[in-house]
C-alpha positions as CSV (number, residue, x, y, z in Angstrom):
1,X,-5.2,24.6,6.0
2,X,-4.7,20.9,7.2
3,X,-2.2,20.5,10.2
4,X,0.5,17.7,9.5
5,X,3.7,16.4,10.7
6,X,6.6,15.8,8.4
7,X,8.5,12.4,8.5
8,X,11.9,12.5,7.1
9,X,13.1,9.4,5.4
10,X,16.6,8.0,5.9
11,X,16.0,5.1,4.0
12,X,14.4,2.7,6.5
13,X,12.2,-0.2,5.3
14,X,9.5,0.7,7.8
15,X,9.3,4.5,7.4
16,X,5.8,4.0,5.9
17,X,4.8,2.3,9.1
18,X,5.4,5.8,10.9
19,X,2.9,7.3,8.6
20,X,0.4,4.6,8.9
21,X,0.4,4.8,12.8
22,X,0.1,8.5,12.7
23,X,-2.8,8.3,10.2
24,X,-4.4,5.6,12.6
25,X,-4.4,8.5,15.3
26,X,-6.2,10.7,12.7
27,X,-3.1,12.8,12.2
28,X,-2.2,13.8,8.9
29,X,1.4,13.4,7.8
30,X,3.6,13.5,4.7
31,X,6.9,11.6,4.1
32,X,10.0,13.0,2.3
33,X,13.4,12.1,1.5
34,X,15.9,13.6,4.3
35,X,17.5,15.6,1.6
36,X,14.2,17.2,0.2
37,X,12.6,18.8,3.1
38,X,9.5,20.9,2.0
39,X,8.7,24.4,2.9
40,X,7.8,24.4,6.8
41,X,4.8,26.8,7.0
42,X,2.1,26.9,9.8
43,X,0.4,23.8,9.2
44,X,3.3,21.7,10.2
45,X,3.3,20.7,13.8
46,X,6.2,18.3,14.1
47,X,9.0,16.6,12.5
48,X,10.0,12.9,12.8
49,X,13.5,11.5,11.8
50,X,13.1,7.9,10.8
51,X,15.4,4.9,11.2
52,X,18.2,4.1,8.4
53,X,20.2,1.0,7.2
54,X,23.4,3.3,7.5
55,X,25.5,4.1,10.6
56,X,25.8,7.7,11.5
57,X,29.7,7.0,11.6
58,X,29.9,6.0,7.8
59,X,31.3,8.4,5.4
60,X,28.3,8.4,3.1
61,X,25.7,8.4,5.9
62,X,22.5,10.4,5.0
63,X,22.9,14.0,6.5
64,X,19.7,16.3,7.2
65,X,20.1,20.0,7.4
66,X,18.1,20.7,10.6
67,X,18.8,24.4,10.6
68,X,15.5,26.0,11.4
69,X,13.8,22.8,12.4
70,X,15.5,21.6,15.9
71,X,14.3,24.0,18.6
72,X,11.7,25.5,16.5
73,X,9.4,22.5,15.9
74,X,8.6,19.6,18.0
75,X,11.0,16.8,16.9
76,X,11.2,12.8,17.5
77,X,14.2,10.9,16.3
78,X,13.7,7.3,15.8
79,X,16.7,4.8,15.8
80,X,19.1,6.3,13.2
81,X,17.2,9.6,13.8
82,X,17.9,9.4,17.4
83,X,21.6,8.3,16.9
84,X,21.8,11.1,14.4
85,X,20.8,13.9,16.8
86,X,23.1,12.7,19.3
87,X,26.0,12.5,16.9
88,X,25.3,15.7,15.4
89,X,24.8,17.6,18.3
90,X,27.8,16.7,20.3
91,X,27.1,13.2,21.7
92,X,28.8,10.0,20.8
93,X,27.8,6.9,18.9
94,X,29.8,3.8,19.3
95,X,29.4,0.2,17.5
96,X,31.5,-1.6,20.3
97,X,29.2,-1.0,23.4
98,X,25.9,-2.9,22.8
99,X,23.9,-4.2,19.8
100,X,20.1,-5.0,20.0
101,X,18.2,-6.7,17.6
102,X,14.5,-7.9,18.4
103,X,12.8,-7.5,21.7
104,X,13.8,-5.7,24.8
105,X,12.2,-4.2,27.8
106,X,11.9,-0.6,28.3
107,X,12.5,0.7,31.8
108,X,11.2,4.4,32.2
109,X,13.6,6.7,34.4
110,X,11.5,9.9,33.8
111,X,8.1,8.8,34.2
112,X,7.0,12.6,34.1
113,X,8.2,12.7,30.4
114,X,5.5,13.9,28.0
115,X,6.9,11.4,25.5
116,X,6.1,8.5,27.9
117,X,3.2,9.6,29.7
118,X,1.0,6.6,30.5
119,X,3.6,4.1,29.1
120,X,4.2,1.2,31.5
121,X,7.7,0.6,32.8
122,X,9.0,-2.7,31.4
123,X,7.1,-2.6,28.3
124,X,8.4,-4.5,25.4
125,X,10.0,-2.5,22.5
126,X,11.6,-3.6,19.3
127,X,15.1,-2.8,18.7
128,X,17.2,-3.0,15.4
129,X,20.6,-1.2,15.9
130,X,24.0,-2.1,15.7
131,X,25.2,1.2,17.0
132,X,24.6,2.7,20.2
133,X,24.5,6.2,21.8
134,X,27.3,6.0,24.1
135,X,27.4,9.6,25.2
136,X,24.4,12.0,24.9
137,X,24.8,15.9,24.0
138,X,25.6,18.0,26.9
139,X,21.9,19.5,27.4
140,X,20.0,16.0,27.0
141,X,18.7,13.7,29.7
142,X,18.0,10.1,29.7
143,X,14.2,9.3,30.0
144,X,14.3,5.4,29.5
145,X,16.9,2.7,29.3
146,X,16.8,-1.1,28.7
147,X,19.2,-3.8,30.2
148,X,21.8,-3.2,27.7
149,X,21.4,0.2,26.5
150,X,21.3,3.1,28.9
151,X,20.3,5.9,26.3
152,X,17.3,4.1,25.0
153,X,15.1,7.2,25.1
154,X,16.2,10.9,25.8
155,X,15.2,14.4,25.6
156,X,16.9,17.7,25.0
157,X,16.3,20.0,27.7
158,X,14.7,23.2,26.8
159,X,13.4,21.9,23.4
160,X,10.7,19.7,22.4
161,X,13.2,17.5,21.1
162,X,13.0,13.7,22.0
163,X,14.7,10.4,20.9
164,X,14.2,6.7,21.0
165,X,16.6,4.1,19.8
166,X,13.8,1.7,19.4
167,X,11.1,1.4,16.8
168,X,7.6,2.7,18.2
169,X,6.0,2.3,14.9
170,X,6.1,-1.6,14.6
171,X,3.6,-3.9,16.2
172,X,6.2,-5.4,18.3
173,X,6.6,-2.4,20.4
174,X,3.6,-2.9,22.8
175,X,3.0,0.7,23.5
176,X,4.4,2.3,20.4
177,X,1.1,3.8,19.2
178,X,0.9,5.6,22.9
179,X,4.2,6.9,22.3
180,X,3.6,8.6,18.9
181,X,0.3,9.8,20.3
182,X,2.0,11.3,23.1
183,X,4.2,13.1,20.5
184,X,1.7,14.0,18.0
185,X,-1.4,15.0,19.9
186,X,0.4,15.9,23.0
187,X,3.7,17.6,22.3
188,X,2.8,18.7,18.7
189,X,-0.6,19.5,19.7
190,X,-2.3,18.0,16.8
191,X,-6.1,17.8,16.9
192,X,-6.5,14.3,15.5
193,X,-9.3,15.4,13.5
194,X,-8.1,14.0,10.0
195,X,-10.8,11.5,9.3
196,X,-12.3,9.7,5.9
197,X,-15.1,12.1,6.1
198,X,-13.1,15.3,6.5
199,X,-10.9,14.2,3.7
200,X,-13.9,13.7,1.7
201,X,-15.2,17.3,2.1
202,X,-12.0,18.9,1.8
203,X,-10.9,16.9,-1.1
204,X,-14.3,17.8,-3.2
205,X,-14.0,21.3,-2.3
206,X,-10.3,21.3,-3.4
207,X,-11.4,19.7,-6.6
208,X,-14.0,22.2,-7.4
209,X,-11.8,25.0,-7.2
210,X,-8.9,23.4,-9.2
211,X,-11.0,21.9,-12.0
212,X,-13.6,24.4,-12.3
213,X,-15.7,23.7,-15.5
214,X,-12.8,21.8,-17.2
215,X,-13.5,18.2,-18.5
216,X,-11.9,15.3,-16.8
217,X,-10.9,11.8,-18.2
218,X,-10.5,9.0,-16.0
219,X,-9.2,5.4,-16.8
220,X,-11.3,3.0,-14.6
221,X,-10.0,-0.6,-14.0
222,X,-12.9,-1.9,-11.5
223,X,-10.5,-1.6,-8.7
224,X,-10.8,0.3,-5.6
225,X,-8.7,3.0,-6.1
226,X,-9.8,4.2,-9.6
227,X,-13.4,3.7,-8.2
228,X,-13.0,5.9,-5.1
229,X,-11.3,8.4,-7.3
230,X,-13.9,8.5,-9.8
231,X,-16.9,9.0,-7.1
232,X,-14.8,11.8,-5.6
233,X,-14.4,13.4,-8.9
234,X,-18.2,13.0,-9.9
235,X,-19.0,14.6,-6.7
236,X,-16.9,17.7,-7.8
237,X,-17.3,17.9,-11.5
238,X,-20.4,15.7,-12.4
239,X,-21.0,15.5,-16.0
240,X,-17.6,17.0,-16.9
241,X,-16.1,13.6,-15.8
242,X,-16.0,10.7,-18.4
243,X,-14.4,7.3,-17.4
244,X,-13.1,4.9,-19.7
245,X,-13.0,1.3,-19.0
246,X,-10.8,-0.8,-21.3
247,X,-11.6,-4.6,-21.7
248,X,-8.3,-6.1,-22.4
249,X,-9.7,-9.6,-22.9
250,X,-7.7,-10.8,-19.9
251,X,-10.4,-10.1,-17.3
252,X,-12.2,-12.5,-14.8
253,X,-15.5,-14.2,-15.7
254,X,-18.0,-11.8,-16.6
255,X,-15.9,-9.0,-15.1
256,X,-16.3,-6.4,-17.7
257,X,-20.1,-6.8,-18.0
258,X,-20.3,-6.6,-14.1
259,X,-18.3,-3.7,-13.4
260,X,-19.9,-1.9,-16.2
261,X,-23.2,-2.6,-14.4
262,X,-22.1,-1.7,-11.1
263,X,-20.7,1.8,-12.5
264,X,-24.0,2.6,-14.1
265,X,-25.7,2.2,-10.8
266,X,-23.5,4.5,-9.3
267,X,-24.4,7.2,-11.8
268,X,-21.0,7.5,-13.4
269,X,-20.4,8.3,-17.1
270,X,-18.7,5.3,-18.2
271,X,-17.4,4.2,-21.7
272,X,-16.7,0.5,-22.1
273,X,-13.8,0.3,-24.6
274,X,-13.6,-3.5,-25.8
275,X,-10.1,-4.2,-27.2
276,X,-10.0,-7.8,-26.4
277,X,-9.3,-9.4,-29.8
278,X,-6.5,-6.7,-30.3
279,X,-4.7,-7.7,-27.1
280,X,-5.1,-11.5,-27.7
281,X,-3.6,-11.2,-31.1
282,X,-0.5,-9.1,-30.1
283,X,0.0,-11.5,-27.2
284,X,-0.1,-14.7,-29.2
285,X,3.0,-16.9,-29.0
286,X,4.6,-14.5,-26.3
287,X,5.9,-16.3,-23.3
288,X,8.3,-14.1,-21.5
289,X,6.4,-12.3,-18.3
290,X,8.1,-8.9,-18.9
291,X,7.3,-8.8,-22.6
292,X,3.6,-9.6,-21.8
293,X,3.4,-6.4,-19.6
294,X,5.0,-4.2,-21.8
295,X,2.7,-5.3,-24.7
296,X,-0.3,-5.0,-22.4
297,X,0.8,-1.5,-20.9
298,X,1.4,-0.2,-24.7
299,X,-1.9,-1.5,-26.0
300,X,-3.7,0.0,-22.9
301,X,-2.2,3.2,-23.5
302,X,-3.2,3.1,-27.2
303,X,-6.8,2.0,-26.7
304,X,-7.4,4.7,-24.1
305,X,-5.7,7.4,-26.2
306,X,-8.1,6.4,-29.1
307,X,-11.3,6.6,-26.9
308,X,-10.0,9.7,-25.1
309,X,-9.3,11.8,-28.2
310,X,-13.3,11.6,-28.9
311,X,-13.9,13.6,-25.7
312,X,-13.4,17.2,-26.8
313,X,-11.9,19.9,-24.8
314,X,-10.7,17.6,-22.0
315,X,-8.0,19.5,-19.9
316,X,-7.1,16.9,-17.2
317,X,-6.4,13.1,-16.6
318,X,-7.3,11.7,-13.6
319,X,-5.3,8.8,-12.0
320,X,-5.9,6.7,-9.1
321,X,-2.2,7.1,-7.7
322,X,-2.1,6.5,-4.0
323,X,0.5,7.5,-1.3
324,X,2.8,4.4,-1.5
325,X,3.3,5.1,-5.3
326,X,4.3,8.7,-4.3
327,X,6.5,7.7,-1.6
328,X,8.3,5.0,-3.9
329,X,8.7,7.6,-6.8
330,X,10.5,10.1,-4.3
331,X,12.3,7.5,-2.2
332,X,15.9,8.3,-0.6
333,X,17.4,6.5,-3.6
334,X,15.2,7.1,-6.3
335,X,12.5,4.3,-7.6
336,X,13.5,1.0,-6.3
337,X,14.9,-1.2,-9.2
338,X,12.2,-2.7,-11.3
339,X,10.9,-6.3,-10.3
340,X,8.0,-5.8,-12.5
341,X,6.7,-3.1,-15.0
342,X,3.2,-2.1,-14.8
343,X,0.9,-0.6,-17.2
344,X,-0.2,2.9,-16.7
345,X,-1.2,6.1,-18.8
346,X,2.0,8.1,-18.0
347,X,2.7,8.9,-21.8
348,X,-0.6,10.3,-22.2
349,X,-0.6,13.8,-20.6
350,X,2.1,14.7,-23.0
351,X,0.8,13.1,-26.1
352,X,-2.6,14.9,-25.4
353,X,-1.6,17.9,-23.8
354,X,-3.5,17.1,-20.4
355,X,-2.8,18.1,-16.8
356,X,-2.6,15.5,-14.1
357,X,-5.1,15.3,-11.1
358,X,-4.5,12.6,-8.3
359,X,-7.2,12.9,-5.6
360,X,-6.0,10.0,-3.7
361,X,-2.2,10.7,-3.7
362,X,-2.2,11.4,-0.1
363,X,-3.9,8.1,0.9
364,X,-2.7,4.7,2.0
365,X,-4.6,1.9,0.5
366,X,-6.7,1.1,3.7
367,X,-7.6,4.8,3.9
368,X,-8.9,4.7,0.3
369,X,-11.3,2.1,1.4
370,X,-12.5,3.8,4.5
371,X,-12.9,7.0,2.2
372,X,-14.9,5.0,-0.2
373,X,-17.2,3.8,2.7
374,X,-17.6,7.4,3.7
375,X,-18.7,8.0,0.1
376,X,-21.5,5.2,0.4
377,X,-19.7,3.1,-2.4
378,X,-20.9,-0.7,-1.9
379,X,-18.8,-2.9,0.0
380,X,-18.2,-5.4,-3.0
381,X,-16.5,-2.6,-4.7
382,X,-14.6,-1.2,-1.7
383,X,-13.5,-4.5,-0.3
384,X,-12.4,-6.1,-3.8
385,X,-8.8,-7.6,-3.6
386,X,-6.0,-5.9,-5.3
387,X,-5.9,-7.4,-9.2
388,X,-3.1,-6.9,-11.3
389,X,-2.8,-4.4,-14.2
390,X,-1.8,-7.1,-16.8
391,X,-4.8,-9.2,-15.5
392,X,-5.0,-13.0,-16.1
393,X,-2.0,-12.7,-18.6
394,X,0.4,-12.9,-15.5
395,X,-1.5,-15.8,-13.9
396,X,-1.3,-17.9,-17.0
397,X,2.3,-19.0,-17.0
398,X,3.6,-19.0,-20.5
399,X,1.9,-18.5,-23.7
400,X,-1.8,-17.0,-23.5
401,X,-4.6,-18.6,-25.5
402,X,-8.3,-18.4,-25.6
403,X,-8.5,-22.3,-24.5
404,X,-6.1,-21.3,-21.3
405,X,-8.2,-18.4,-20.5
406,X,-11.6,-20.2,-20.6
407,X,-10.0,-22.8,-18.2
408,X,-8.5,-20.2,-15.8
409,X,-11.8,-18.3,-15.6
410,X,-13.7,-21.2,-14.6
411,X,-11.2,-22.2,-12.2
412,X,-10.8,-18.8,-10.8
413,X,-14.6,-18.2,-10.4
414,X,-15.1,-21.2,-8.4
415,X,-12.3,-20.3,-6.0
416,X,-13.4,-16.8,-5.5
417,X,-17.0,-17.5,-5.1
418,X,-16.2,-20.2,-2.6
419,X,-14.3,-17.6,-0.7
420,X,-17.1,-15.4,-0.5
421,X,-19.5,-18.3,0.2
422,X,-17.5,-19.7,3.2
423,X,-19.0,-17.8,6.4
424,X,-16.8,-16.8,9.2
425,X,-17.2,-14.1,11.7
426,X,-15.5,-12.1,14.4
427,X,-12.3,-11.9,12.3
428,X,-10.8,-8.5,11.3
429,X,-11.1,-7.6,7.6
430,X,-7.8,-7.8,5.7
431,X,-9.0,-4.5,3.8
432,X,-10.0,-2.7,7.0
433,X,-9.2,-4.0,10.5
434,X,-11.8,-1.8,11.8
435,X,-14.4,-3.8,9.9
436,X,-15.6,-7.5,10.8
437,X,-15.0,-10.0,8.0
438,X,-18.1,-12.3,7.5
439,X,-16.5,-14.7,5.0
440,X,-13.2,-15.9,3.9
441,X,-12.6,-13.5,1.1
442,X,-13.1,-10.5,3.3
443,X,-10.5,-11.9,5.8
444,X,-7.8,-12.2,2.9
445,X,-5.6,-9.5,1.4
446,X,-5.4,-11.1,-2.1
447,X,-6.5,-14.4,-3.6
448,X,-6.6,-15.9,-7.3
449,X,-5.8,-18.9,-9.2
450,X,-3.0,-19.7,-11.5
451,X,-2.7,-22.0,-14.6
452,X,0.6,-23.7,-14.7
453,X,2.1,-24.5,-18.0
454,X,2.7,-28.2,-17.0
455,X,0.2,-31.4,-17.5
456,X,0.2,-34.5,-15.4
457,X,-1.3,-37.8,-15.3
458,X,-4.6,-38.3,-13.7
459,X,-7.5,-40.9,-13.8
460,X,-11.2,-39.7,-14.3
461,X,-13.4,-42.7,-14.4
462,X,-11.7,-45.5,-16.2
463,X,-9.8,-43.1,-18.3
464,X,-6.2,-41.9,-18.1
465,X,-5.9,-38.0,-18.4
466,X,-2.9,-35.7,-19.0
467,X,-4.1,-32.3,-18.1
468,X,-3.3,-28.9,-16.5
469,X,-2.5,-28.1,-12.9
470,X,-4.1,-25.1,-11.2
471,X,-2.3,-23.5,-8.3
472,X,-4.4,-21.5,-5.8
473,X,-2.9,-18.4,-4.0
474,X,-4.2,-16.5,-0.9
475,X,-2.1,-13.8,1.3
476,X,-2.6,-11.9,4.0
477,X,-0.8,-8.5,3.9
478,X,-0.9,-4.6,5.1
479,X,0.2,-3.0,2.1
480,X,1.4,-5.8,-0.4
481,X,5.1,-4.9,0.4
482,X,5.2,-8.2,2.5
483,X,2.9,-10.8,2.4
484,X,2.3,-14.4,4.2
485,X,0.2,-17.4,3.1
486,X,-3.1,-17.9,4.5
487,X,-3.9,-21.0,6.4
488,X,-7.1,-21.8,4.6
489,X,-9.4,-24.4,6.2
490,X,-9.1,-28.0,4.9
491,X,-12.9,-28.6,4.4
492,X,-12.8,-25.4,2.2
493,X,-9.6,-26.5,0.4
494,X,-11.1,-30.0,-0.3
495,X,-14.4,-28.8,-1.7
496,X,-12.7,-26.2,-4.0
497,X,-10.2,-28.6,-5.3
498,X,-13.0,-31.1,-5.8
499,X,-15.1,-28.7,-7.7
500,X,-12.4,-27.4,-9.8
501,X,-11.3,-30.7,-11.0
502,X,-14.8,-31.8,-11.7
503,X,-16.1,-28.9,-13.2
504,X,-13.5,-27.4,-15.3
505,X,-12.5,-29.5,-18.2
506,X,-8.7,-29.5,-18.8
507,X,-7.8,-29.7,-15.1
508,X,-6.9,-32.9,-13.1
509,X,-4.8,-31.4,-10.4
510,X,-4.9,-28.7,-7.9
511,X,-2.2,-27.4,-5.6
512,X,-1.7,-24.5,-3.1
513,X,1.1,-22.0,-2.8
514,X,2.4,-21.9,0.7
515,X,5.1,-19.4,0.1
516,X,5.7,-15.8,1.5
517,X,6.7,-12.6,0.1
518,X,9.8,-12.2,0.4
519,X,11.3,-14.4,-1.0
520,X,8.4,-15.1,-3.5
521,X,6.1,-12.5,-4.9
522,X,2.3,-12.4,-4.6
523,X,1.8,-12.9,-8.4
524,X,3.7,-15.8,-10.1
525,X,4.8,-13.5,-13.2
């Protein structure tokens, strides 16, 4: 039984960061909405209450039932969680005393506190609260303060219950990881032995027991998640796994052939489903981004279904679902409103009477890559940038034609090859900070070229041209939820721009996208 810490989510935008920091300590954790507390068995070592956009004094403030938790399990309240504990158990929370947003310096008043063991006094913490704990519950003691807030951290006497008004999970809190380690490894007594290698061994054993001799179908995309899921399943069920890789005609240059060759080398049983003509026919004349996505999603399901039905006695549909997808679908207020739809195979289990198996549903993206490395998967597959499900269809703004696809493929190929060939060293890899990046590609979270639906005047030789514009995009991110544009070297940008204009017929102008997410998104459609 894997030991774990439960994080109760009150709606904070950085709740996932708490989970990520614990996973970095090799401590397994799970995130649940505050009102859907799971059964707390012997594997649960502690509970964390997250922050929230609400005030505890609001009439509609989220309320968690802590009966059977407080005093029984080690408990840590963060920001709203700290205020909730104080408010619920006899303290007072006020909006008129002091607000703190941003950096503050933490002065430790109880240096022998297990939560603050080894934390330097006057270290920087990150505050984000409008309310302040004016008075602690009767049996509580202050363990740290800031210049403006007396009750910045406290402890409930006689219990392993602690609370902090700042956010230890964010990078701006200098010793946040140490505080979380003190809670998880010290107060909760977690062993910190949840590693990629241990995940592989445990998951393969669980898959063998769960799937037995049943046949499994998996939709491969060439991406990291589906590749790692396929290798895990292959180790568990071997020849009973059949993978289907759909060519929608919208992939990058030579991608279908290259990925199929890579999978063959890995010993996977992969069927290549070439439906490119069908996709392009249905997309002809379509310009609206969401309509493109819907068409691609529907055709993907239909194509996958037609090939999957040829596999007799299949019982399971495997998917590369990862933990952020699980958290999103079970968030405090339900799934977020749709910004963009993404194709999936969600309609297939009912149509084909299949059960779902998701071997990666407990992992964050960077953890998937580490598991992939533990499985021995090649770096060129593990380190691949995220690529949108609708493929190049949403990197061609407006109508999709074979001519535009040919132009974009060539420009994108020059750009991506250039990123791989530009050598750097000593920079953390964007996909895994524990690995050193040796080229620009590895130092970037995601990059791609976009074909804009505008033409501009140019001069080539003695001739006037009127041709397309290519926009280049490169971002750095932790999980894709937020992203910032990358400051690419000028010599690299000059060479790539020159190569695209000289070698790709139909393009006479290259621009670089320097917008961040938010307010922009990573993809243009």
